[in-house]
N, C-alpha and C positions, 0 to 999 in steps of 0.2 A: 089353637096351638100356635107357638111361636115357632116359625120355620127358619129364623135367622141363622141358627147353629147348623142345621143340616146343610143350608147353602153355603156357609162358610167351610164345612168339612169337605163338601164336593168341590168346591173351587180349589181348596188347599190340596187335595189329593191329586187333582189333574195337575196343578203346578208341579207337584213332587214328581208325578210321572214323567213329565216333559223335561224337568231339569236334571234329574239324577241319572247318571249312567248305569248300565246294567250288564250282567253276565252271569253265565255258569251257574244255573240252578243245580243244587246237589242231588236232587231226585225227581222222578216222574211222579206227579200227584195223582190222586184219585180222580176218575171222570172220563178218560179217554178210552172208549171201548175198543177202537181199532188198534191203538198202541197195545192194549191188554191182549187182544186176539193174536196180534203179531208176536208178542213176547210169549205167549203160550205155545205157539207153534214152534218157535226157536228153542224154547225150554224143553219141550218134549221130544225134539229132534236132537237133544244133546249138544246144541250149538251155543246157547246162551243159558247158564244155570242161574235164573234169576229168581225163582219161587214166586209165583204169580198169585198166590193167596194171601200175600202180606204186603200191603200198601201203606205209604209210598215205597217206590222201588229206587234204589239208589242208581244214578247214571254211571257211576265209577264201575260197578259190577258189570253193567250191560256192555260198556265199550270194552272192558278188558276181556270179557268172554268173546266178543266178535273179533278182537285183534288177535287172539290166541288161537282161534279155530282154524284148521288147516284145509278143511274140506268144503268151503263154502261153494266153489265152483260146481262141485259135484252133486249139489243139492237139487231137489226138484224145483221147477219154475216158480211155484207159489211160495216156496221158502226163500228163494233168492228175492222175490218182490217183498217178502217180509222183512228180509235183512236190509234192502235198499230203504224202505220206509224208516225202520227203527234207526239205521246209521244216520240217515239224513235228520231225523228228529233229535237224536242224542248229540250230534254235531251242533246243531242249531242251539239246543238247550245249553250246551257247555261252552260255547263260543265266547271268546273274549270281545269287548266291544260295547258301545252304548245301546241301550234299548229302552223304550217306554211302551207300556201296554194298557190299553183301555178295554174294559168290559162292560157292555151295555146289555142287559136282559129284561125283557118284559113280556107279560102274559096276562090275560083276563082271569085265569084261574091256576094256581100252583098245582103241580102234579100230585096225584093220589099216591102212586107208587113211586118211591125213590130208589132206582136201581143204582148200580156202579156208575152209569153215565148221566145221573140226575143233574139238573142245571140249577136255576135260581131258588131261593127258599121263599121268596115272596112274589108279589105282583110286578115289582120293578126293582132292579138292582143296577147301581153304577159303581165301578170299581176301578182304581188306578193302581198299577204295579210298578215298582222299580227294583232293581236288583244290583247288588254291588258284590263282587267277588275279589278277595286279595289273598293270594295263596290258598290256604285251607280254611279260610274264613268266608262265610256267606251271609249277607244280609238281604232279606226279601221283604220289602215294605208293600203291603197290599191294603189299601184303605178305600172306604166308600160308604154307601148308604143302602139299606133295604126298606122298602115300602110294602105293606100289605102282607106281611108274615102272619100266618094264623096264630092267634094267641098273644101277639105282640101289638101294642098300640102305636101308631104314629110312624115317625121315620126312626129306624134303628141304625145306630152307627155300626159299621162293618169292618172288621179288621181280619176277616177269615183269610187265612193263608199267609199271614205275616209270621215271620220267624227270623232268628238268627242262629246260625249253626257254625260250628267249629270242629274240624276233623283232626283226630290224633291217631295216626297210624290206620288201624282197621276199624276204629270205632268213630263215632260222631256224637257230639253233645249238642243239643238244641233247645231253644225256647221261643214260644210263641203260640199261634193257634193254628194247629196242623190237623188236616183231615186224614182220618184212617179208614181203611177197610181190611178187616181181618176175617179171612174165610174164602172158601172156593166159590161161592155163589155169585151169580151175575145179577139177579133181580133183588136178592136179600142177603143180609149178613147178620147173624143172630146177636153177636155179642159187641161189635164196634164197627160203625160204618159212617157214611156221610149223611144219615137221616137227620141227626142233630147238628146244629151248627158247632164248630169246633171251639173249645174253651181254652183259657190261658193255661199252658202247661210247660213243663221242661222234661226232657227225656234223653236217653242215651240209646243208640242203636250201632249195629254193625253196618259198615259202609258198603258192604257186599257180602256174597257168600263166603264163609269161612270153613275151615276143616281142621279138625284135630289130627295131630301127627302121631299121637300115642297109640299104640296097638289096642289099648283098652277101649278108646273111644273112636277110633277112625272108621269103624263100621258104621257109624250113623252118616257118613258122607257129608255133603256140604250142609251148612245151616246158617240161618239168620236169627237174630235175636233183638228184642227192643223191650225197654222198660221206661215208663213215664209216670208222672204225678202231675195233677192239675187242680185248678181252683174252679169250682162251679160258682161263678159270680153272678148269677141270675137271681131273681126274686124267688127265694125258697123259705119254706117254714123253718128248716134248720140252717141258719146262715153260715156262711164260710165252710160249707161242706167241701171235702176233697174227693177226688177221683184218683185211683192208680190202676195201671194196667200192665201186664208183662205178657209177652209172647215170644214163642220159640217155633220156628219152621225148619223141618229136617228134610233133605232130599238124599235118602240113602241109595236110590237107584233111579236111573233114567225114567222120567215121567211120574215118579211117585213123590208126592209131598204129604208130610204128616205134620199138622200143626196143633198147637195147644196154647191156651191162654187163660189168665185169671184176671178178673176185674173187680173192683169194689169201690163203693163209696163209703167214706168213713170220716171221723170228726164231726165238725159242725156243732152249732149251739145246742146244748142239751144232750151232748153224747161224749163219752170219754174219748180222749185223743192220746193214745200211747202206742209204742211200737209193738208191745206184747199183743194188743187186740189187732193190729193191723196185719201181722204176719200169722195169726192164728189160722189152722186150716180146719178147726173142729166146727162143724155147723150141724149138729144133729138135733132131733126133737127134744132130747133131755138136756143138751147144753148148747143153746143156739149162740151163733156169732154175734158179736156187738157191732159188726159192720154188715152192710148189704153187699154180700160177695156172690160172684158167679164164677163157674168153671166152664171151659169150652174146649172140645176137641173136634178136629176136622181132618179129612183126608181127600186127596185128589190123585187119580191116576190117568195119565194120557199115553196112548199107544196108536199104532196104526193097524187098520183092519183092511186088508186088500189095498194097502197104499193110502186109504183114507185116514186122516187123523181124528181120533175119537177121544173123549174124556168123560170120566165119571166121577162124581164127588159127593160128599155128605158132610154133614155138621150137626153135633148135638150140644146143647146149651143147657147146663145143670144149675139149678137154684141152690142146691146144697153141695157139700164137699164129696159125698159119695156119688160116684158116677153110675152106680147100679140100683141101690135100694134108697128110697126116700129122696129120690134125685130131682123130682119134678122137672123133667126133661123136655125141651123143645126140639123141633127136628127140622132139617133141611136136607133135601136130596135132589140131585139132578145130573144132567149129561149134555154133552155137545157133540155134534158131528160137523167136520169141517169138509163141506162138499166142493170139489173143484169147479170153479166157474172161469172159463178162460185161463188166464195166468194167475188168477187169484183164488181165494176160497170164499165160500159163504157159510158162516157159522150159524147152525140152527141148534138152539138150546131149548130144553125142557127142565123146568124146575118147580118143585113143591116145597112150600115153607108152612110150618104149623107152630104157633105159639100157644096152643092148648096143651099145656105140659102133663105128661104122664107121671104118676107118682113114683113108678119104678121104670128104669131103663127098658124100652120096648114092651112095657107092661101096660097095654093100651085100654085096659079095663077100668082103672081109676085114674082120674085126672084131678088137678088142682086149679081152679078157676081164679083168675084175678091176681096171680102172683108172678108172672114171668117178669115184668119190669116194675113191679110194686113191691115194697118192703114195708111191713108194719112199723118198723123203727124210723123209716124215712119216708113220710107221707107224700113227697115229690117223687119219690121212686127213682129208678135209674133213668132219669131223663134230665135234659138241659134246655131251657127255654120252651118247655112244654112238649118237646119231642124226645123218644126214647133213643138210646145209643145205638140200637141195632135196627130191627124189622120196622120197615115204614108203616105198617098196619097195627103196631103196637100189641097189647097182650090179647090172648084168646081169640086169635085171627088166623085165617088160612089164605094162602095165595097160591094159584096155579098160573104158571107163566109159560107161554111159547113164544121164542124170539128168534128172529132171523136177522143176521148182520152181514152186509157185503161192502166191500171196498172195490170201486171200479178203477180202470186204468188211468183216470185223471185224480185218483186219491180221494174221490168223493165218497163219503161213507152213508150207507142206508141202513136204517134200523126199523124193523117192524116188530112191535110187541103186542101180544094178546094176553090179557089177564082175566082171571076169575076170582074176585076177592071176596072172602067171607069175613067181615069185619065185626068183632066182638060176638058175644054169646049171651043168652038171657041171664045166666048166672054171673056175668062179668060185674054188672053194675057200673060203679064210677072208676073201676080200675083200668079202663080204656078211655082216655080223655079224648079220643077222636069222636066217639059216639057212645051214648048209654043205651041207644037201641041198636040191636043187630040189624045188619043190612048186607045183602049179597049184591055186588056191583060187577057187571061184565064191562070191561075197560080195554080200549085199543089205543095205541099211539104209533104214529109214523114219525120218522125224523130223518132228515137230510143234513149232513155236515159237508160243507164245502170249503176247501182251503183256497185262499188268494195269496198274493204276494205280500199283501199288508196286514193279512190276519186270516180268521175263520168265521164263517157265517153258518149258523145252526138254525134250522126252521122246524118246528114240531107242530103236529096236529093231534088233538085228542078228542076222544068221544067216550061217554060212559052212559049206561042205561038207567042209573040211579045214582043217588049221592048219599053222603054221610048225614045222618039226621041232626038237626030237624028239617033240613032241606030234602026235597024229593024230586024224582022225575029225570028225564034224559037232559043231559047238558054236554057242551062242547067247549073246547079251548084251543088256543093257539099260543105258541111261544117262540119268540125270536131273540137269538143270542148273537151278539156281534163282538168278536175280540180283535182289537186293531193293535198291530205291533209296528212300531216305528224304530228304525235302527238309525 
């Protein structure tokens, strides 16, 4: 293979990162579990109403909430520590001035389970970032290369995270490759997550929580909304396939978030491409949709038990438009406890995810194998570059997760994750591209994230007692990620 062009890409992106000044990112991106834990505590305490089940999270809403809250000094010590970290992060991310950023990530084996804090997509990644902000306009250039991504050959050009955004009042238009996480889960999100690499898209979103002022709608409280449409430009049977998604998250009372979304793939070679088919909500056995559409609903509630913060959450993911009958529904449920450790807290989370869909909502007697991320009209399924848009174990799989996350007084972050993964079923066949033979894998990962003045170092170790077929047996992996920031 001719490696001249990847070398030129890497050299060029490094030059861009060094030469171009940067400032003021408009949102906090998917991937930082410490930031998400802090925002969850502040959200449920009524200090920063940011809605943590819909990412990315706009910085404008976070800063406005912290500046408007009059009771920060009266909060418990762990809340004040969370405020300190969030305020420092938001101030740094939105500050004017020049900045260049380099990311280097390397591993001998990419992670099997891609949770909210997942890192590289392949065995090696190099990426250069530059940001420019002028008033309400943001340009975020993030270019590099990925080596060793499963199902992809050679060196892949990487523009993940690149976008241009323009704010108009309380809304924001953007275009680029933006990673999303829709749902309250920490280890999994069923409908839209960081499992697949982001694709070229344009979208519109609120810049922070908004409220209706009319009596008819004011009862729903604060809300966030987003809509997007993108091009699946990978190698597909139906070329030029499009993807769209819309999500609305409500916060009708402190600690309670209710979210709903609809996603679909549509158009593409060999398929009709008109507005009527795109907006149709009918997808019954007698009148099937001409698109591959999915509906999703989730809820999260956080409160304090004896002064200890607690959250419980759930998500359902429907193949059809009816949420009750003939729904072919996948499920996610979990909860977290934030235990006091010194002046900080340790988050302990338990989570269960199943993409073995039941024919009727909570009717666990009849299931439909091989359909969660696969659609007869679109043989490539709800996937991009070989990975589905949501759950990292794909169709007909289950994942049980126990995770502990702690930040110490030096802002080092420690995460220990224990997983039991049941990947695929005998009836699945080729509908799960990870493996055609079912396998159960016990899997553990430990990670330490250490901040420095010039960047962030993340070191992970992973072990598992079996592997996706055709490989077999025990295996271990290490991953090192270093993000260097120069102002």
